[in-house]
N, C-alpha and C positions, 0 to 999 in steps of 0.2 A: 140164758135170759138176758135180754137187752136192758141196759141201765138208762135211767134218766139222770142227766148231769146238769146241775145248775152252775154255770160259770160266767163270771163278769169281771171287767176291769173295775176296781174299787179303790177309793181313797183310804188313807190310813185310818180315818175316823168313820169309815163304813158307808160312804155314799157312792152311788154309781153315776149321779149327775150332780152338778152344782146347784146353788139356790135358784138360778134362772135356767136350769136344765143345760148348763154349759158342759161341754166335753173337751174343751181345749187343754185340759190338764193331762189327757192321755199321752203316753209316750210310745207311739207306734213306730219305733226305730226298726232297722232291718233285722237285728237279732231277735227281737220279740215277735215281729211279724212272721218271720220264717218258722219260729217255734209254734205259733198259733196255726200257721198254714199246715204244718205236719199234724197237729192235733185234729184239725177239721177234716182232714182226709179220712179219719177214722170215725166220722160221724155219719149216721144213716138218715137222720131227719132232724129238722129244727122245729122246736115248739116255741112259738112267740106269742106274747101279748100284743095288743094294738100298738102301744108306744114303741116297743122294741122293734116291731115289724116296720113301722114308719121310719125309724132311725136307720135301720139296716137296708131299707129299700135303695139307698144310695148305691149299693153294690150291684144292682141290676144293670147299671150302665158304666160302672167304674172301669171296666175292662176296655171301654171304647176311648178312653182318654190316654193318648200317647205320652202325655207328660208324667204319668204315674210310673214309678219304678217297677221292674219286673216282679218283685215279690208282692207288690200291691195288686198288680194285674193277675198274678197267680191266685191270690186269695179271692178275688172277684170271680174267677172262673170256678174255683172250688165251691164258693157260696152259691152261685147260680145253679150248679149241678145237683145240689142237695134238696130233696123234697122238704117243703115247709107246711106246717099246720099253724094257722093263725087263729087264736082264740079272741073273739071280740063280739060284743053285743051291739056295737055301733057301726062297724065297717059294713059296707054293702058289697064290696068286692075286693079281691086281691089280684096281683099280677104275677106273671112268671110261673115258676115251678112251685106254686102254693095253692092251698085250699083253705076255705074259711069254715070255722066251727064256732057256734055261738055259745056253747056251754062246755065246761070241763066235766067229763064223766070219768069217774074213777074206774068203772068197769071197762070203758073203751081204752083208757090208757093202759090198764092191766093187759088187755088183749094185744095192744101194740108191743108191750114189753115182752110178751111171750112169743112174738113172731121172730123168725130167724133174721139175722142181719146185724148191722152195726148199732152202737149206742145212739141215744137221742140227746140232743143238746137243748136245754131250756133257757130262754132269755127273757128278762123283764121282771121287775120286782113285784108287781101286782099279781101276775100270773104265777110267779114262784111262791107267793104267799098262799095262794089257793092250793098249789101242789103240795106244799109243806103241810098244810092242815089236813090234807087227805093222805099223807104219808107216802107220796109217790116219788120223792127224790131219793136217789141212791148215793150220789156223790155231789160234793161241792168243790168247785175249782175257782180260786180267787187269785187274780193278778193284782196284788196290793201295790199301789203307786205311792211314791214318796211325797205325798202332799196331804195337808189337812184342809178340807174345804169349809168346815164350820157349819155346814147345812146342805140341804138338797134332798135328793131321793135316796132313802136308805136301801141298801142291798137286802136287808132282812127286816121287813116290817114285823110288828108284833104278831106272833102266831099263837100265843097262849103257852102251851107246854114246851119245855126245853127239849132240845135235840142233841143227843150225845153223838160225838164224832170220834173217829180214829184217823190220825194223820198218816197218809200213805206216801206222800212225796213232797219235796220242796226243791226250789231252784231259785237262785239269785242271778238276775241279769245285770249287765254292766251299767244300765241306766239307773239301777237302784230298785227296779220293780222286783217284787218277791212273789213267786208262784207257790201257792199252797193247795194241796189236793187232799180232801178229806172224804172218808167213807162213813155213812150213817151206821150207827151201831145200836141205838136205843130201841127198846121194844122188840129185840130180836134174840132168839135163843142162841147161846154160844155155839159156834160151829165145831164139829169134830175136826181136828186138824188134818191137813193133807198128809199123805204118807211121807216119811223121811226117805231120802235116797233117790228122789226123782232127779233125772238129769237136768242140768241148768237150763237148757233150751225149753224143756217142758215146764219148769218152774216159772220161767219168764213169761211163757205163753199163758199159763193159768193166771198169773198175777195181772198181766195186761188185760185179760178178759174179766177181771174182777172176782175170780174164784179164790177164796181164802180158806175154805173148809169143805169137808167131804159132803156135808148135807146139801150144799149148793149144787153139787154135781148130779144129785138125783132129779134136778129140774131140767136137765139137758140130755140129749141122746148121745150115743157113742159117735155117730156120724158128725154131730156138731163139735165134739171135742177134737176129732181128727182134723177138722177144718182149721183149727188154730195153728198158726205158724209156729213150728217148733215142737208140735206133738206128733208122735209116731206110734206104731203098734206096740212097742215095748212099754212105753209110758202108759198107753191105754190099758194094757193088761195089768200093770201095777195098780192103776187106779181101780180097775174092775175088782181085783183081789181085795184091795183095801175096803171097798164098799161092801163086798160080800161078807167080809169078816165082821161087819157091823149090822148085817142083815139088811143091807141097802143095795140099790142098783141104779144104773143110769135110767133115765126115762124110757119106758118101753121094755125095760128088763124084767127079770123074773123075781128080783128081790123086793123087799118092802120099800115102797116109795116114801122119800123123806117128806115130812110135813112142812 
């Protein structure tokens, strides 16, 4: 199942824009840019609110500017190639590889998540608040910048109930930016663990795809698992046996489907 990932550049005190919507505190050096480029290659769709879409529209033409370094041009090409869904009640049209949607529908987002393909990236504080209230965000990725803005647009507007998270990954860049990747855990049944003894390539493939427990595997087919880089027939058979031991199976299998 595809994940919805909310990822943003954010200040140490939690703002994604300054008091006057300034973004000049971002540190888009080559090291960080290339890391983000690699991340974006693994994204299958962007989900934007109006403000985020308008800010990111710069990348529609950034690849035409010969003064930009290669890693910036590379990001522009990646960004333009990825389909975008823009959620806005006020926009009348969008350009490029994008389509306009006026309302967020939990049912429609759930259908998108069930489709095969790469994960979806969510951008924009207002739209993220709506997604959080509907329980539609699976991961949070923060690039925390070494700056205190003192005000502006918060990355996390008040959403009511707390959201419990599990830290999956960290990285510190030479610029002082710290990357934090969290998985949402609240309100979800504890997963049966994956079987011990899986080969490391298979472990890495499952982790990269966001699978941390057996019950998650009941929502995908054997064909989908085999498409993961690093998964082979032996690992698939081991997973199949582990599921069967718990009365479960891959989607479309003969065992009991996980809830």
